[in-house]
Backbone as XML, in Angstrom:
<?xml version="1.0"?>
<chain id="A" units="angstrom">
  <residue number="1" name="MET">
    <atom name="N" x="21.588" y="17.504" z="5.288"/>
    <atom name="CA" x="20.196" y="17.606" z="5.643"/>
    <atom name="C" x="19.341" y="17.149" z="4.455"/>
  </residue>
  <residue number="2" name="THR">
    <atom name="N" x="18.418" y="16.241" z="4.717"/>
    <atom name="CA" x="17.531" y="15.749" z="3.671"/>
    <atom name="C" x="16.323" y="16.658" z="3.535"/>
  </residue>
  <residue number="3" name="VAL">
    <atom name="N" x="16.008" y="17.020" z="2.314"/>
    <atom name="CA" x="14.845" y="17.843" z="2.017"/>
    <atom name="C" x="13.812" y="16.951" z="1.345"/>
  </residue>
  <residue number="4" name="TYR">
    <atom name="N" x="12.565" y="17.018" z="1.811"/>
    <atom name="CA" x="11.511" y="16.161" z="1.280"/>
    <atom name="C" x="10.530" y="16.948" z="0.418"/>
  </residue>
  <residue number="5" name="VAL">
    <atom name="N" x="9.906" y="16.226" z="-0.498"/>
    <atom name="CA" x="8.852" y="16.805" z="-1.316"/>
    <atom name="C" x="7.707" y="17.181" z="-0.384"/>
  </residue>
  <residue number="6" name="THR">
    <atom name="N" x="7.213" y="18.398" z="-0.507"/>
    <atom name="CA" x="6.105" y="18.846" z="0.332"/>
    <atom name="C" x="5.016" y="19.459" z="-0.541"/>
  </residue>
  <residue number="7" name="GLY">
    <atom name="N" x="3.874" y="19.610" z="0.062"/>
    <atom name="CA" x="2.754" y="20.242" z="-0.623"/>
    <atom name="C" x="2.020" y="21.115" z="0.362"/>
  </residue>
  <residue number="8" name="LEU">
    <atom name="N" x="0.881" y="21.614" z="-0.060"/>
    <atom name="CA" x="0.058" y="22.434" z="0.817"/>
    <atom name="C" x="-1.331" y="21.828" z="0.908"/>
  </residue>
  <residue number="9" name="THR">
    <atom name="N" x="-1.906" y="21.891" z="2.093"/>
    <atom name="CA" x="-3.297" y="21.493" z="2.244"/>
    <atom name="C" x="-4.169" y="22.595" z="1.657"/>
  </residue>
  <residue number="10" name="ARG">
    <atom name="N" x="-5.437" y="22.348" z="1.558"/>
    <atom name="CA" x="-6.355" y="23.367" z="1.032"/>
    <atom name="C" x="-6.314" y="24.637" z="1.877"/>
  </residue>
  <residue number="11" name="GLY">
    <atom name="N" x="-6.055" y="24.461" z="3.171"/>
    <atom name="CA" x="-5.977" y="25.595" z="4.072"/>
    <atom name="C" x="-4.630" y="26.295" z="4.074"/>
  </residue>
  <residue number="12" name="GLY">
    <atom name="N" x="-3.677" y="25.795" z="3.288"/>
    <atom name="CA" x="-2.379" y="26.445" z="3.170"/>
    <atom name="C" x="-1.306" y="25.927" z="4.108"/>
  </residue>
  <residue number="13" name="THR">
    <atom name="N" x="-1.608" y="24.885" z="4.883"/>
    <atom name="CA" x="-0.629" y="24.302" z="5.788"/>
    <atom name="C" x="0.324" y="23.390" z="5.015"/>
  </residue>
  <residue number="14" name="ALA">
    <atom name="N" x="1.608" y="23.468" z="5.320"/>
    <atom name="CA" x="2.594" y="22.592" z="4.674"/>
    <atom name="C" x="2.333" y="21.141" z="5.070"/>
  </residue>
  <residue number="15" name="TRP">
    <atom name="N" x="2.541" y="20.245" z="4.118"/>
    <atom name="CA" x="2.262" y="18.821" z="4.325"/>
    <atom name="C" x="3.305" y="18.004" z="3.575"/>
  </residue>
  <residue number="16" name="THR">
    <atom name="N" x="3.852" y="16.983" z="4.228"/>
    <atom name="CA" x="4.817" y="16.087" z="3.602"/>
    <atom name="C" x="4.133" y="14.748" z="3.319"/>
  </residue>
  <residue number="17" name="PRO">
    <atom name="N" x="3.833" y="14.456" z="2.052"/>
    <atom name="CA" x="3.210" y="13.176" z="1.732"/>
    <atom name="C" x="4.186" y="12.028" z="1.966"/>
  </residue>
  <residue number="18" name="LYS">
    <atom name="N" x="3.652" y="10.907" z="2.402"/>
    <atom name="CA" x="4.450" y="9.692" z="2.574"/>
    <atom name="C" x="3.857" y="8.637" z="1.654"/>
  </residue>
  <residue number="19" name="TYR">
    <atom name="N" x="4.656" y="8.191" z="0.725"/>
    <atom name="CA" x="4.206" y="7.287" z="-0.329"/>
    <atom name="C" x="4.367" y="5.824" z="0.085"/>
  </residue>
  <residue number="20" name="VAL">
    <atom name="N" x="3.454" y="4.983" z="-0.414"/>
    <atom name="CA" x="3.514" y="3.559" z="-0.089"/>
    <atom name="C" x="4.843" y="2.990" z="-0.573"/>
  </residue>
  <residue number="21" name="GLU">
    <atom name="N" x="5.476" y="2.249" z="0.295"/>
    <atom name="CA" x="6.771" y="1.664" z="-0.032"/>
    <atom name="C" x="6.685" y="0.140" z="-0.129"/>
  </residue>
  <residue number="22" name="SER">
    <atom name="N" x="6.004" y="-0.477" z="0.850"/>
    <atom name="CA" x="5.912" y="-1.935" z="0.843"/>
    <atom name="C" x="4.754" y="-2.410" z="1.718"/>
  </residue>
  <residue number="23" name="ILE">
    <atom name="N" x="4.430" y="-3.684" z="1.546"/>
    <atom name="CA" x="3.420" y="-4.345" z="2.370"/>
    <atom name="C" x="4.040" y="-5.616" z="2.924"/>
  </residue>
  <residue number="24" name="ASP">
    <atom name="N" x="3.965" y="-5.801" z="4.227"/>
    <atom name="CA" x="4.467" y="-7.019" z="4.861"/>
    <atom name="C" x="3.439" y="-8.119" z="4.619"/>
  </residue>
  <residue number="25" name="GLN">
    <atom name="N" x="3.702" y="-8.957" z="3.641"/>
    <atom name="CA" x="2.741" y="-9.975" z="3.243"/>
    <atom name="C" x="2.611" y="-11.104" z="4.261"/>
  </residue>
  <residue number="26" name="LYS">
    <atom name="N" x="3.541" y="-11.196" z="5.190"/>
    <atom name="CA" x="3.401" y="-12.191" z="6.267"/>
    <atom name="C" x="2.366" y="-11.732" z="7.285"/>
  </residue>
  <residue number="27" name="GLN">
    <atom name="N" x="2.231" y="-10.415" z="7.435"/>
    <atom name="CA" x="1.260" y="-9.842" z="8.373"/>
    <atom name="C" x="-0.114" y="-9.642" z="7.732"/>
  </residue>
  <residue number="28" name="CYS">
    <atom name="N" x="-0.140" y="-9.380" z="6.427"/>
    <atom name="CA" x="-1.373" y="-9.057" z="5.705"/>
    <atom name="C" x="-2.351" y="-10.233" z="5.738"/>
  </residue>
  <residue number="29" name="ILE">
    <atom name="N" x="-3.625" y="-9.917" z="5.986"/>
    <atom name="CA" x="-4.661" y="-10.954" z="6.004"/>
    <atom name="C" x="-5.552" y="-10.890" z="4.760"/>
  </residue>
  <residue number="30" name="GLY">
    <atom name="N" x="-5.244" y="-9.990" z="3.847"/>
    <atom name="CA" x="-5.986" y="-9.904" z="2.597"/>
    <atom name="C" x="-7.429" y="-9.441" z="2.748"/>
  </residue>
  <residue number="31" name="CYS">
    <atom name="N" x="-7.702" y="-8.622" z="3.741"/>
    <atom name="CA" x="-9.081" y="-8.187" z="4.013"/>
    <atom name="C" x="-9.610" y="-7.227" z="2.954"/>
  </residue>
  <residue number="32" name="GLY">
    <atom name="N" x="-8.723" y="-6.481" z="2.289"/>
    <atom name="CA" x="-9.126" y="-5.582" z="1.230"/>
    <atom name="C" x="-9.501" y="-4.176" z="1.656"/>
  </residue>
  <residue number="33" name="ARG">
    <atom name="N" x="-9.403" y="-3.862" z="2.937"/>
    <atom name="CA" x="-9.754" y="-2.507" z="3.391"/>
    <atom name="C" x="-8.893" y="-1.453" z="2.707"/>
  </residue>
  <residue number="34" name="CYS">
    <atom name="N" x="-7.603" y="-1.706" z="2.613"/>
    <atom name="CA" x="-6.688" y="-0.746" z="1.995"/>
    <atom name="C" x="-7.034" y="-0.541" z="0.520"/>
  </residue>
  <residue number="35" name="PHE">
    <atom name="N" x="-7.370" y="-1.620" z="-0.144"/>
    <atom name="CA" x="-7.738" y="-1.564" z="-1.559"/>
    <atom name="C" x="-8.977" y="-0.703" z="-1.761"/>
  </residue>
  <residue number="36" name="LYS">
    <atom name="N" x="-9.937" y="-0.833" z="-0.853"/>
    <atom name="CA" x="-11.204" y="-0.111" z="-0.965"/>
    <atom name="C" x="-11.047" y="1.393" z="-0.766"/>
  </residue>
  <residue number="37" name="VAL">
    <atom name="N" x="-10.098" y="1.825" z="0.072"/>
    <atom name="CA" x="-9.942" y="3.262" z="0.316"/>
    <atom name="C" x="-9.031" y="3.942" z="-0.702"/>
  </residue>
  <residue number="38" name="CYS">
    <atom name="N" x="-8.315" y="3.179" z="-1.483"/>
    <atom name="CA" x="-7.397" y="3.751" z="-2.462"/>
    <atom name="C" x="-8.076" y="3.845" z="-3.829"/>
  </residue>
  <residue number="39" name="GLY">
    <atom name="N" x="-8.242" y="5.047" z="-4.293"/>
    <atom name="CA" x="-8.839" y="5.256" z="-5.607"/>
    <atom name="C" x="-7.814" y="5.482" z="-6.702"/>
  </residue>
  <residue number="40" name="ARG">
    <atom name="N" x="-6.548" y="5.164" z="-6.422"/>
    <atom name="CA" x="-5.465" y="5.483" z="-7.357"/>
    <atom name="C" x="-4.854" y="4.263" z="-8.043"/>
  </residue>
  <residue number="41" name="ASP">
    <atom name="N" x="-5.436" y="3.076" z="-7.872"/>
    <atom name="CA" x="-4.933" y="1.843" z="-8.501"/>
    <atom name="C" x="-3.492" y="1.529" z="-8.078"/>
  </residue>
  <residue number="42" name="VAL">
    <atom name="N" x="-3.231" y="1.670" z="-6.778"/>
    <atom name="CA" x="-1.899" y="1.423" z="-6.235"/>
    <atom name="C" x="-1.742" y="-0.031" z="-5.785"/>
  </residue>
  <residue number="43" name="LEU">
    <atom name="N" x="-2.810" y="-0.626" z="-5.277"/>
    <atom name="CA" x="-2.739" y="-1.954" z="-4.671"/>
    <atom name="C" x="-3.503" y="-2.994" z="-5.477"/>
  </residue>
  <residue number="44" name="GLU">
    <atom name="N" x="-3.137" y="-4.259" z="-5.280"/>
    <atom name="CA" x="-3.883" y="-5.354" z="-5.886"/>
    <atom name="C" x="-3.820" y="-6.577" z="-4.977"/>
  </residue>
  <residue number="45" name="LEU">
    <atom name="N" x="-4.863" y="-7.390" z="-5.035"/>
    <atom name="CA" x="-4.923" y="-8.623" z="-4.270"/>
    <atom name="C" x="-4.247" y="-9.719" z="-5.084"/>
  </residue>
  <residue number="46" name="ILE">
    <atom name="N" x="-3.333" y="-10.439" z="-4.459"/>
    <atom name="CA" x="-2.647" y="-11.549" z="-5.134"/>
    <atom name="C" x="-2.793" y="-12.807" z="-4.292"/>
  </residue>
  <residue number="47" name="GLY">
    <atom name="N" x="-2.532" y="-13.934" z="-4.908"/>
    <atom name="CA" x="-2.540" y="-15.202" z="-4.197"/>
    <atom name="C" x="-1.127" y="-15.711" z="-4.023"/>
  </residue>
  <residue number="48" name="ILE">
    <atom name="N" x="-0.905" y="-16.413" z="-2.930"/>
    <atom name="CA" x="0.393" y="-17.033" z="-2.679"/>
    <atom name="C" x="0.157" y="-18.526" z="-2.455"/>
  </residue>
  <residue number="49" name="THR">
    <atom name="N" x="0.923" y="-19.348" z="-3.175"/>
    <atom name="CA" x="0.786" y="-20.797" z="-3.039"/>
    <atom name="C" x="1.533" y="-21.293" z="-1.810"/>
  </residue>
  <residue number="50" name="GLU">
    <atom name="N" x="1.369" y="-22.549" z="-1.519"/>
    <atom name="CA" x="2.059" y="-23.183" z="-0.392"/>
    <atom name="C" x="3.576" y="-23.079" z="-0.541"/>
  </residue>
  <residue number="51" name="ASP">
    <atom name="N" x="4.056" y="-23.068" z="-1.800"/>
    <atom name="CA" x="5.489" y="-22.974" z="-2.076"/>
    <atom name="C" x="6.002" y="-21.533" z="-2.098"/>
  </residue>
  <residue number="52" name="GLY">
    <atom name="N" x="5.089" y="-20.553" z="-1.932"/>
    <atom name="CA" x="5.485" y="-19.152" z="-1.929"/>
    <atom name="C" x="5.432" y="-18.478" z="-3.287"/>
  </residue>
  <residue number="53" name="ASP">
    <atom name="N" x="4.903" y="-19.190" z="-4.286"/>
    <atom name="CA" x="4.781" y="-18.600" z="-5.618"/>
    <atom name="C" x="3.581" y="-17.661" z="-5.665"/>
  </residue>
  <residue number="54" name="ILE">
    <atom name="N" x="3.693" y="-16.614" z="-6.476"/>
    <atom name="CA" x="2.599" y="-15.654" z="-6.633"/>
    <atom name="C" x="1.715" y="-16.111" z="-7.789"/>
  </residue>
  <residue number="55" name="VAL">
    <atom name="N" x="0.401" y="-16.162" z="-7.508"/>
    <atom name="CA" x="-0.584" y="-16.556" z="-8.518"/>
    <atom name="C" x="-1.760" y="-15.583" z="-8.440"/>
  </residue>
  <residue number="56" name="ASP">
    <atom name="N" x="-2.690" y="-15.718" z="-9.369"/>
    <atom name="CA" x="-3.914" y="-14.931" z="-9.325"/>
    <atom name="C" x="-4.621" y="-15.205" z="-7.991"/>
  </residue>
  <residue number="57" name="ALA">
    <atom name="N" x="-5.187" y="-14.180" z="-7.394"/>
    <atom name="CA" x="-5.822" y="-14.309" z="-6.082"/>
    <atom name="C" x="-6.954" y="-15.332" z="-6.081"/>
  </residue>
  <residue number="58" name="PHE">
    <atom name="N" x="-7.572" y="-15.537" z="-7.234"/>
    <atom name="CA" x="-8.713" y="-16.443" z="-7.294"/>
    <atom name="C" x="-8.357" y="-17.801" z="-7.903"/>
  </residue>
  <residue number="59" name="ASP">
    <atom name="N" x="-7.073" y="-18.055" z="-8.051"/>
    <atom name="CA" x="-6.576" y="-19.345" z="-8.538"/>
    <atom name="C" x="-6.769" y="-20.382" z="-7.435"/>
  </residue>
  <residue number="60" name="ASP">
    <atom name="N" x="-7.128" y="-21.596" z="-7.814"/>
    <atom name="CA" x="-7.320" y="-22.676" z="-6.832"/>
    <atom name="C" x="-6.038" y="-23.014" z="-6.084"/>
  </residue>
  <residue number="61" name="GLU">
    <atom name="N" x="-4.882" y="-22.692" z="-6.663"/>
    <atom name="CA" x="-3.591" y="-22.968" z="-6.043"/>
    <atom name="C" x="-3.273" y="-22.009" z="-4.895"/>
  </residue>
  <residue number="62" name="ALA">
    <atom name="N" x="-3.952" y="-20.862" z="-4.856"/>
    <atom name="CA" x="-3.669" y="-19.842" z="-3.841"/>
    <atom name="C" x="-4.075" y="-20.337" z="-2.455"/>
  </residue>
  <residue number="63" name="GLU">
    <atom name="N" x="-3.084" y="-20.424" z="-1.590"/>
    <atom name="CA" x="-3.342" y="-20.837" z="-0.216"/>
    <atom name="C" x="-3.722" y="-19.628" z="0.639"/>
  </residue>
  <residue number="64" name="LYS">
    <atom name="N" x="-3.164" y="-18.479" z="0.287"/>
    <atom name="CA" x="-3.380" y="-17.255" z="1.041"/>
    <atom name="C" x="-3.537" y="-16.101" z="0.066"/>
  </residue>
  <residue number="65" name="LYS">
    <atom name="N" x="-4.404" y="-15.142" z="0.408"/>
    <atom name="CA" x="-4.569" y="-13.931" z="-0.389"/>
    <atom name="C" x="-4.015" y="-12.765" z="0.412"/>
  </residue>
  <residue number="66" name="VAL">
    <atom name="N" x="-3.216" y="-11.933" z="-0.256"/>
    <atom name="CA" x="-2.600" y="-10.774" z="0.392"/>
    <atom name="C" x="-2.577" y="-9.599" z="-0.583"/>
  </residue>
  <residue number="67" name="MET">
    <atom name="N" x="-2.364" y="-8.420" z="-0.044"/>
    <atom name="CA" x="-2.233" y="-7.233" z="-0.885"/>
    <atom name="C" x="-0.797" y="-7.093" z="-1.354"/>
  </residue>
  <residue number="68" name="SER">
    <atom name="N" x="-0.659" y="-6.452" z="-2.502"/>
    <atom name="CA" x="0.641" y="-6.201" z="-3.091"/>
    <atom name="C" x="0.620" y="-4.789" z="-3.673"/>
  </residue>
  <residue number="69" name="VAL">
    <atom name="N" x="1.793" y="-4.171" z="-3.763"/>
    <atom name="CA" x="1.901" y="-2.848" z="-4.382"/>
    <atom name="C" x="1.976" y="-3.066" z="-5.894"/>
  </residue>
  <residue number="70" name="LYS">
    <atom name="N" x="0.956" y="-2.604" z="-6.586"/>
    <atom name="CA" x="0.853" y="-2.783" z="-8.036"/>
    <atom name="C" x="1.362" y="-1.554" z="-8.792"/>
  </residue>
  <residue number="71" name="GLY">
    <atom name="N" x="0.934" y="-0.372" z="-8.363"/>
    <atom name="CA" x="1.275" y="0.849" z="-9.075"/>
    <atom name="C" x="1.772" y="1.924" z="-8.130"/>
  </residue>
  <residue number="72" name="ALA">
    <atom name="N" x="2.951" y="1.723" z="-7.567"/>
    <atom name="CA" x="3.506" y="2.674" z="-6.596"/>
    <atom name="C" x="3.583" y="4.085" z="-7.168"/>
  </residue>
  <residue number="73" name="ALA">
    <atom name="N" x="3.787" y="4.203" z="-8.460"/>
    <atom name="CA" x="3.896" y="5.523" z="-9.089"/>
    <atom name="C" x="2.576" y="6.290" z="-9.046"/>
  </residue>
  <residue number="74" name="ASN">
    <atom name="N" x="1.461" y="5.602" z="-8.791"/>
    <atom name="CA" x="0.150" y="6.248" z="-8.719"/>
    <atom name="C" x="-0.168" y="6.792" z="-7.331"/>
  </residue>
  <residue number="75" name="CYS">
    <atom name="N" x="0.637" y="6.449" z="-6.348"/>
    <atom name="CA" x="0.387" y="6.841" z="-4.951"/>
    <atom name="C" x="0.537" y="8.354" z="-4.787"/>
  </residue>
  <residue number="76" name="ILE">
    <atom name="N" x="-0.417" y="8.971" z="-4.055"/>
    <atom name="CA" x="-0.356" y="10.413" z="-3.797"/>
    <atom name="C" x="0.114" y="10.714" z="-2.376"/>
  </residue>
  <residue number="77" name="GLY">
    <atom name="N" x="0.406" y="9.678" z="-1.589"/>
    <atom name="CA" x="0.972" y="9.874" z="-0.263"/>
    <atom name="C" x="-0.018" y="10.224" z="0.833"/>
  </residue>
  <residue number="78" name="CYS">
    <atom name="N" x="-1.277" y="9.862" z="0.672"/>
    <atom name="CA" x="-2.290" y="10.228" z="1.670"/>
    <atom name="C" x="-2.277" y="9.312" z="2.898"/>
  </residue>
  <residue number="79" name="GLU">
    <atom name="N" x="-1.715" y="8.117" z="2.773"/>
    <atom name="CA" x="-1.610" y="7.124" z="3.843"/>
    <atom name="C" x="-2.952" y="6.557" z="4.312"/>
  </residue>
  <residue number="80" name="SER">
    <atom name="N" x="-4.000" y="6.730" z="3.530"/>
    <atom name="CA" x="-5.305" y="6.181" z="3.900"/>
    <atom name="C" x="-5.251" y="4.667" z="4.050"/>
  </residue>
  <residue number="81" name="CYS">
    <atom name="N" x="-4.488" y="4.005" z="3.199"/>
    <atom name="CA" x="-4.388" y="2.549" z="3.260"/>
    <atom name="C" x="-3.852" y="2.085" z="4.611"/>
  </residue>
  <residue number="82" name="ALA">
    <atom name="N" x="-2.845" y="2.757" z="5.110"/>
    <atom name="CA" x="-2.257" y="2.377" z="6.395"/>
    <atom name="C" x="-3.202" y="2.685" z="7.557"/>
  </residue>
  <residue number="83" name="LYS">
    <atom name="N" x="-3.979" y="3.730" z="7.414"/>
    <atom name="CA" x="-4.892" y="4.118" z="8.492"/>
    <atom name="C" x="-6.002" y="3.095" z="8.698"/>
  </residue>
  <residue number="84" name="VAL">
    <atom name="N" x="-6.402" y="2.373" z="7.654"/>
    <atom name="CA" x="-7.463" y="1.376" z="7.796"/>
    <atom name="C" x="-6.932" y="-0.038" z="7.994"/>
  </residue>
  <residue number="85" name="CYS">
    <atom name="N" x="-5.626" y="-0.212" z="7.938"/>
    <atom name="CA" x="-5.018" y="-1.545" z="8.067"/>
    <atom name="C" x="-4.975" y="-1.975" z="9.532"/>
  </residue>
  <residue number="86" name="SER">
    <atom name="N" x="-5.712" y="-3.030" z="9.855"/>
    <atom name="CA" x="-5.766" y="-3.522" z="11.235"/>
    <atom name="C" x="-4.496" y="-4.256" z="11.643"/>
  </residue>
  <residue number="87" name="LYS">
    <atom name="N" x="-3.663" y="-4.620" z="10.697"/>
    <atom name="CA" x="-2.426" y="-5.361" z="10.976"/>
    <atom name="C" x="-1.169" y="-4.507" z="10.883"/>
  </residue>
  <residue number="88" name="SER">
    <atom name="N" x="-1.315" y="-3.241" z="10.550"/>
    <atom name="CA" x="-0.180" y="-2.308" z="10.429"/>
    <atom name="C" x="0.935" y="-2.864" z="9.567"/>
  </residue>
  <residue number="89" name="CYS">
    <atom name="N" x="0.575" y="-3.365" z="8.400"/>
    <atom name="CA" x="1.585" y="-4.007" z="7.563"/>
    <atom name="C" x="2.012" y="-3.179" z="6.351"/>
  </residue>
  <residue number="90" name="ILE">
    <atom name="N" x="1.524" y="-1.938" z="6.252"/>
    <atom name="CA" x="1.881" y="-1.082" z="5.120"/>
    <atom name="C" x="2.899" y="-0.035" z="5.554"/>
  </residue>
  <residue number="91" name="THR">
    <atom name="N" x="3.989" y="0.044" z="4.804"/>
    <atom name="CA" x="5.061" y="0.995" z="5.107"/>
    <atom name="C" x="5.037" y="2.134" z="4.094"/>
  </residue>
  <residue number="92" name="HIS">
    <atom name="N" x="5.183" y="3.350" z="4.603"/>
    <atom name="CA" x="5.237" y="4.555" z="3.771"/>
    <atom name="C" x="6.543" y="5.289" z="4.003"/>
  </residue>
  <residue number="93" name="LYS">
    <atom name="N" x="6.925" y="6.096" z="3.017"/>
    <atom name="CA" x="8.163" y="6.852" z="3.150"/>
    <atom name="C" x="8.026" y="8.172" z="2.405"/>
  </residue>
  <residue number="94" name="ALA">
    <atom name="N" x="8.542" y="9.242" z="3.018"/>
    <atom name="CA" x="8.571" y="10.542" z="2.344"/>
    <atom name="C" x="9.574" y="10.482" z="1.202"/>
  </residue>
  <residue number="95" name="LEU">
    <atom name="N" x="9.336" y="11.262" z="0.183"/>
    <atom name="CA" x="10.188" y="11.277" z="-1.003"/>
    <atom name="C" x="11.170" y="12.441" z="-0.902"/>
  </residue>
  <residue number="96" name="ALA">
    <atom name="N" x="12.455" y="12.120" z="-1.001"/>
    <atom name="CA" x="13.475" y="13.165" z="-0.953"/>
    <atom name="C" x="13.418" y="13.996" z="-2.223"/>
  </residue>
  <residue number="97" name="ALA">
    <atom name="N" x="13.561" y="15.294" z="-2.060"/>
    <atom name="CA" x="13.507" y="16.209" z="-3.213"/>
    <atom name="C" x="14.805" y="16.213" z="-3.970"/>
  </residue>
</chain>
């Protein structure tokens, strides 16, 4: 049986946080909604070239802008990023204790 890290809400209800695991960059449209709701410096906008190389999002070589997981260790498991994602491209996972 797997046991997960849990916490308590302010009201005392048990809660299992689910931490950001990955972003499907093929689905991501780079809208930035997830970035705006996250105050923990977990995500960053990156650019992808025609050849699939990662570059600065504002580089002229960037053909597409997408979100990337920058600081997964900063995630608190609130899942706000996934709740605002219109493309459902963010995956979360509970942390085993």
